[in-house]
C-alpha positions in Angstrom: 196.4 12.6 67.8 193.3 13.7 65.8 193.3 13.9 62.0 192.9 16.9 59.8 191.5 17.3 56.3 193.6 19.6 54.1 193.6 21.4 50.7 193.3 18.3 48.4 189.7 17.9 49.6 188.7 21.3 48.2 186.4 20.7 45.3 186.4 17.0 45.7 184.4 16.2 48.9 184.5 12.4 48.3 182.4 11.2 51.2 184.0 7.8 51.4 185.8 8.9 54.6 182.5 9.8 56.2 181.2 6.3 55.7 184.1 4.6 57.5 184.4 7.0 60.5 183.2 5.0 63.5 182.5 8.1 65.6 180.9 10.4 63.0 183.6 13.0 63.3 183.6 14.1 59.6 181.2 16.7 58.4 179.2 17.8 56.6 177.8 14.5 55.5 175.9 14.3 52.2 172.7 14.3 54.2 173.5 17.6 56.0 172.0 20.8 54.7 175.4 22.6 54.2 177.1 19.8 52.2 176.6 21.5 48.9 177.6 25.0 50.2 181.0 24.1 51.7 184.0 23.5 49.6 185.6 20.7 51.7 184.9 18.2 54.5 186.2 18.7 58.1 187.2 16.5 61.0 186.0 17.4 64.5 189.2 17.0 66.6 187.1 16.5 69.8 185.4 13.4 68.3 188.3 11.9 66.3 189.7 8.8 67.9 192.8 8.6 65.7 191.7 5.2 64.1 193.1 6.3 60.7 190.3 4.6 58.7 189.6 7.8 56.9 193.1 8.2 55.6 193.0 5.0 53.6 189.6 5.9 52.1 190.5 9.3 50.9 191.1 9.1 47.1 192.9 12.5 47.0 195.1 11.9 50.1 193.8 14.9 51.9 193.7 13.5 55.4 196.6 13.5 57.8 197.3 13.0 61.5 197.7 16.5 62.9 201.4 16.0 63.7 202.1 14.8 60.1 200.2 17.6 58.3 202.6 19.2 55.8 203.8 22.7 56.7 202.1 24.2 53.7 198.7 23.1 54.9 199.0 24.0 58.6 196.2 26.6 58.2 193.8 23.7 57.8 194.1 22.9 61.5 192.3 26.2 62.3 189.9 25.8 59.3 188.7 22.4 60.5 188.3 23.7 64.0 186.4 26.8 62.9 183.9 24.8 60.9 182.7 23.2 64.2 182.5 26.5 66.0 180.0 27.8 63.4 178.0 24.7 62.8 
């Protein structure tokens, strides 16, 4: 089950999760051109291997396995997916 980044990431974008992801599924990284222009990070569900390392690194508790994403943040499943369609 892939993971999803939700609302607590907005305005925070702590990139600690990027550093621990073994498959580089979290974007944009600080090195990518659009890092400053997006309000949150996103997880590519096609690359995520469900290791959970990012969950422990997130200081704002914004990352969830998709099947544990709180109901109030379900829209972030589509938002994460949409980022990768346009990048």
